[in-house]
N, C-alpha and C positions, 0 to 999 in steps of 0.2 A: 332576537337575531343575535348570534354569537360572533365574536371577532376571531378570525384565524390568528392563532398566537404568534407564529413566526414572523409574519408581515408586520404585526403590530410591535413586537419586540424590536424588530429592525428599525421601525420609525422612532421608537423611543431612544434607541442607542444613536441614531443620527443626530436627534436634537441634543442629546447629552454631549455629543462631540463638538457640535457647531454653536450651540447656545452659550452666551457669556453673560453671567450675572451682573446686573447693575447698568446695562447699556439699553439703547433703545431696541435692540433685538434685530437691527437691519441684517440683511444677508446679501450675497451676490446675486440673488434672484430679485428682481424689482418686485415690490408689493408683498414679499414673503419676510415675516419676522418670527424669529424663535426666542422665546423668554425662559429664563431660568430664575428661580427663587428659592433660597435655602432656608426661609422661615416665614411664618405667617406675617401679613402685613396689615396695617391700619387702613381703613377706608381711603381710597383715592377718588376724588371727584375729578371726572374727566368726560370727554366727548368720545363716543364709539362712532366711527365711520362705517359705511357698508362693508362687512367682511365676514369671513368664515374663520372661526377659532376653534381649534381641536386641543382638548386637554389630553396630555400623554401620561402625566403622573401628578398626583396630588389632587386639589380641588380648588375651586374659587367660587365666590358668591358675588353678586351685584344687585344693586337696587335701581329700579327705574320707577320714579314716582313713589308710589306706596307698595310696589310689588318688589318681591325678592326672589332671585333666581339662584340656584347652586347647580354647579356642573362639575363632572370629574372625569376620570379616565374613561376614555371611549366616547365621551359626549362632545357635541359641538354647540357653540353658541353662533347663531346666524342673525347678523345685524343688517337690516335692509335699508336703513337710512340713518343720518346723523342724529345721534341721541345723547342727551346728558345723563350720565349715570355715576353712580359711586360703586367702585369694585374693590375686592380685597382677596388676597390669597388666604385660604383656610387651612389647607393641609400642605406642609412643606417642613423639611428638616434638612440638616447638612447631609445625612446619609441618604435620604429620599427627597431630592429637591422637587419643587413644582416645575414641570415643563409644560409649555403649550406652543403651538404654532398659530399664526394668524396671517391669512392670505386675504388681500384686498379685493372686493368684487368689482369687476369692471362691466358696468351696465350695458355699455355698447356690445360687449362680447355676449352677454346674456340675450340681448335683443337679437342678435345674429342667430343664436341657438335656437330660441323659441320661435323665430320665424321659420327656420328650417325644419323643425319638427312638428310644426302646426300645433303647438301647445294651446289649449283652450283653458281659459281661467274658469274656475267654478262659480256657483251661484252666490258665494259669499262676498263677491266684489263689491256689492252695494255697502256692506258693512265696514270693509277695510280690515286689514290685519295689523295686529300688534307689530311694531317695527323690530322686535327681537324675539327669538324663541330658542329653547334649548331642546336638543334631540340626540339619540343615539346614532353614531356614524355606522354606515352599513360597511360590509366587508369590501365592496367595490370602492367605496369612497376612500376607506383607509388604504386600499391597494394604490389608487391613483395618487394619494397624497404622499405616500411613501416614495413613489417613483420621482415625484416632484423634488422632495427634499434630498433624495439620493443624488440629484444633479449637482449638489453643492461639493461632492467628492469629485466630479468630473467637470471642472468649470468650462472646458472647451465645448461641452455639449449644451450649455445653457441657452445660448441664443437660438439654436435650432429646435430644441425639445420643449422648452417651457411654454411657448404658445400652444402646442399640441396636448401636453398633459394639463395645462390650465383649462383648455376647452372640455377635456374629459371630467375634470373636477367640477366645473360648472354645470356640465350636462347632469352629473350624478346629483347635484344639488337641486337642479330643475326638475328632475324626474323623482325626487324624493317626496315624502308628505309634505315638506316645507316648500315645495316648488311653487305652488300657487301664489304664495306671498311675495316671491321675487317677481313673478310675472305681473302682478297686480301694481307692484312698485315701479316697474319699468315701463308699462304700458302708458300711453299718453292721456287716456280719458277714463281711468278709474279713480274712485275716491282716494285710494292709497297714493297714486301718483300725484294727484292734486295736493295731498298733504305733503308729500315729499317736496314739492315745488315751494310750498309755504315755508317748510323747514330750511330750505335752501336760502329762501329770502331773509328769514329770521337770522340766520348765522351771519349773513353778510351786513344786516342792519339792526342788529340787537341793541345798538346804543340809541337809536332813534325812537321817538314815541310810538307806541303800538296802537293802532286803529283797526280793531277787528273788521269793520265793515270794509275798509280799504283792502285789507290783506285777503278777505274771503272773495271780494270782487276780482282781485288780482288772479286768483286761482279758479274763478269761475264757479263759485259756490255762494249759497245764501249764508247769511251769518250763523243762523241757528244749526244748519247742516254742516258747516265748517267747524263750529265748535264741537259738535258731537262726534264728527269723524276724526278730528285732530286728536282728542283724548282717546278715542278708540285705538288709534294708531301709536301714539306716543306716551300714553299713560298720564299725560300732563295737559292742563289748559294751555292755550297759546300764551297767556300771561305767565304762568308758571315756567313754561319752557323759555321764555325770553329772560326771566329772572335767573333761571340756572345759568344760562349763557353769560349773562352779565356778570355774575359772581365768580364763575369759573375764570373769565378773562381778568376780572379785577385781581384774583388771587395770583394769577400767572404774572400779572404786571407788578405786583408787589415782590414775589419771589424772584423773578427773573430779572426785571428791569430795574428793581429797587424804588418803585414809587411808594410814597406813604399813602395811607388809607384815603385821605381826603382827595388826593389827585387820582388815584386808581378808580374810586368810585365815581367821580366826575367824568373820567375818561370813558367809562362804560355806560354813561347815560343817567346817573343818579344826580339829581339837583339838590337833594338833602343828605348831608353827611350823617345825620342820625338815622335816616331811613336805610341807607346803606349799611350801617353798622348793625342795625336791628335785623336786617334780612340775612346779612352775612352770618350772624350769630345763629339764626334759625338753621342755615343749611350746614354750617361747619362746626357748630356746637360752642364757639367761643368768639370773642371780638376779633377784628382783623389783626390788631397788633399782637394779641396773645397767640393767635394761630401762627402768625408767620415766625414769631419768636420761637414757638415750639418746634416748628419745622427746621429752623436754622440751628438750634442749640446743640443736637446730636452731631451735626457735622462740624460745628465749631468746636466740639470737645473731642 
């Protein structure tokens, strides 16, 4: 499927006009972010929330567990639940920056839409879908996305028009080949939605000891079924998922709040400083103190 050149060119030009390098990408449209980067980056460990991300120029890669995804111009990353990932910009330069847009997915709006169009999930519901995927954007999806970003040029239209265009974008995603994964995540009694509830619990309680039996019972699954479907959706075991959340938060506490490694590790649930340093090194490739120093040195110079 090809992308119409002029609408896609307009979308890229809009992003170039409104994206600012080095900030969080927020715009006057709630839930819409525009990102610009003029050089390749090192891997950044972070958590992706449910969202639709479209690359407009350059390319990016991410890892989820042991899986690597790469997506470039005209491709979107669809994330249907909170996931800990490492991502980095692959192709970018001062002359040809990396541009992308990211739109938060609103599950309540998706609920309304698939109820209205009587969307039926397919037979793969019993297995669950991976919580993210990469695909090519259709011309209709590009067109609706362009009209959304175009509203940044006419702020007086935002309040009235954003809900309508967002609904169209969500409709295009629901009726795309990736639509079923959104339905399964939003419906109340699918395996994917149960895993989504478990992920929400873990994000709020990652500092607490993890008991698989209690968490599986909390979402209405047997421990063996829960473990199987959790890894099918997130590419991680529940213990690995919790570990990523803990280490990401500990790194944030050291970078942003200035905590030392011992206090940061204890704050996120580690009782043993040596275990914290060991697991931190496995994820980030160096000890907590070396990692934080390496991040701060460029800005200090």
